C-alpha positions as a Python dict, from the first residue, in 0.01 Angstrom:
ca = {
    (1, 'G'): (0, 0, 0),
    (2, 'G'): (-264, 262, 49),
    (3, 'P'): (-251, 616, 185),
    (4, 'R'): (-232, 504, 548),
    (5, 'E'): (75, 290, 474),
    (6, 'A'): (239, 583, 296),
    (7, 'W'): (193, 803, 605),
    (8, 'E'): (331, 528, 828),
    (9, 'C'): (631, 487, 601),
    (10, 'L'): (705, 859, 611),
    (11, 'A'): (674, 865, 989),
    (12, 'S'): (932, 589, 1031),
    (13, 'E'): (1187, 658, 757),
    (14, 'P'): (1502, 846, 859),
    (15, 'S'): (1569, 956, 501),
    (16, 'M'): (1286, 1126, 315),
    (17, 'S'): (1333, 1090, -57),
    (18, 'L'): (1059, 1024, -306),
    (19, 'P'): (1145, 797, -598),
    (20, 'I'): (1262, 1006, -895),
    (21, 'R'): (1026, 817, -1125),
    (22, 'G'): (726, 916, -910),
    (23, 'V'): (839, 1278, -897),
    (24, 'R'): (878, 1286, -1276),
    (25, 'H'): (534, 1128, -1321),
    (26, 'V'): (359, 1385, -1101),
    (27, 'M'): (543, 1673, -1266),
    (28, 'A'): (466, 1544, -1616),
    (29, 'H'): (100, 1500, -1527),
    (30, 'T'): (88, 1854, -1387),
    (31, 'I'): (227, 2014, -1703),
    (32, 'S'): (54, 1781, -1950),
    (33, 'T'): (-192, 2055, -2048),
    (34, 'E'): (97, 2268, -2174),
    (35, 'P'): (186, 2136, -2521),
    (36, 'R'): (530, 2299, -2533),
    (37, 'A'): (633, 2223, -2174),
    (38, 'A'): (922, 1989, -2106),
    (39, 'L'): (1093, 1864, -1793),
    (40, 'S'): (1468, 1878, -1752),
    (41, 'E'): (1639, 1621, -1533),
    (42, 'D'): (1773, 1908, -1320),
    (43, 'A'): (1418, 2031, -1256),
    (44, 'V'): (1298, 1684, -1158),
    (45, 'E'): (1597, 1634, -927),
    (46, 'A'): (1544, 1978, -768),
    (47, 'V'): (1180, 1895, -693),
    (48, 'Q'): (1286, 1558, -552),
    (49, 'V'): (1533, 1728, -317),
    (50, 'C'): (1280, 1994, -213),
    (51, 'T'): (1005, 1742, -142),
    (52, 'G'): (1248, 1531, 57),
    (53, 'E'): (1348, 1831, 266),
    (54, 'F'): (984, 1923, 321),
    (55, 'L'): (897, 1569, 429),
    (56, 'S'): (1196, 1562, 662),
    (57, 'L'): (1080, 1888, 822),
    (58, 'L'): (725, 1758, 854),
    (59, 'V'): (831, 1433, 1018),
    (60, 'S'): (1086, 1604, 1243),
    (61, 'E'): (821, 1844, 1373),
    (62, 'A'): (579, 1555, 1424),
    (63, 'R'): (843, 1359, 1618),
    (64, 'Q'): (905, 1661, 1842),
    (65, 'R'): (531, 1686, 1905),
    (66, 'V'): (515, 1317, 1997),
    (67, 'A'): (816, 1348, 2229),
    (68, 'R'): (664, 1651, 2407),
    (69, 'E'): (348, 1449, 2466),
    (70, 'G'): (545, 1149, 2595),
    (71, 'R'): (435, 916, 2316),
    (72, 'D'): (638, 678, 2106),
    (73, 'A'): (468, 672, 1765),
    (74, 'V'): (393, 943, 1510),
    (75, 'T'): (38, 916, 1378),
    (76, 'E'): (-131, 1064, 1077),
    (77, 'A'): (-306, 1304, 1318),
    (78, 'D'): (37, 1433, 1424),
    (79, 'L'): (141, 1489, 1064),
    (80, 'L'): (-185, 1669, 987),
    (81, 'A'): (-146, 1886, 1299),
    (82, 'V'): (206, 1982, 1191),
    (83, 'L'): (80, 2072, 843),
    (84, 'N'): (-174, 2303, 1010),
    (85, 'T'): (96, 2456, 1230),
    (86, 'L'): (319, 2517, 928),
    (87, 'G'): (36, 2702, 753),
    (88, 'F'): (-90, 2430, 520),
    (89, 'R'): (-444, 2426, 657),
    (90, 'G'): (-592, 2422, 309),
    (91, 'F'): (-442, 2081, 241),
    (92, 'T'): (-545, 1898, 556),
    (93, 'D'): (-912, 1852, 465),
    (94, 'S'): (-830, 1690, 132),
    (95, 'L'): (-562, 1475, 297),
    (96, 'K'): (-806, 1364, 568),
    (97, 'S'): (-1055, 1271, 298),
    (98, 'H'): (-788, 1080, 107),
    (99, 'L'): (-678, 892, 420),
    (100, 'Q'): (-1034, 778, 487),
    (101, 'R'): (-1050, 591, 155),
}
């Protein structure tokens, strides 16, 4: 699926946990410019837990927003609004651009 399906999946899943393989891949890609850098399994698992907690917070806040407005479904606009509210304004433009692909 594409980016829109990923947002929809996050908005509907009760448990937010990214696959460990995906977390490891992103982390490895991020440090690939450092020749002596290595990833421990503990570090990968810690990032997986932290990202899961962050996603849970994001979706929980979006669900509260939807409930206050008397709606049933969380949309990508709700998730982007919550990111703004939580102080992640710098990320929303790039996410909007990515979602329009």
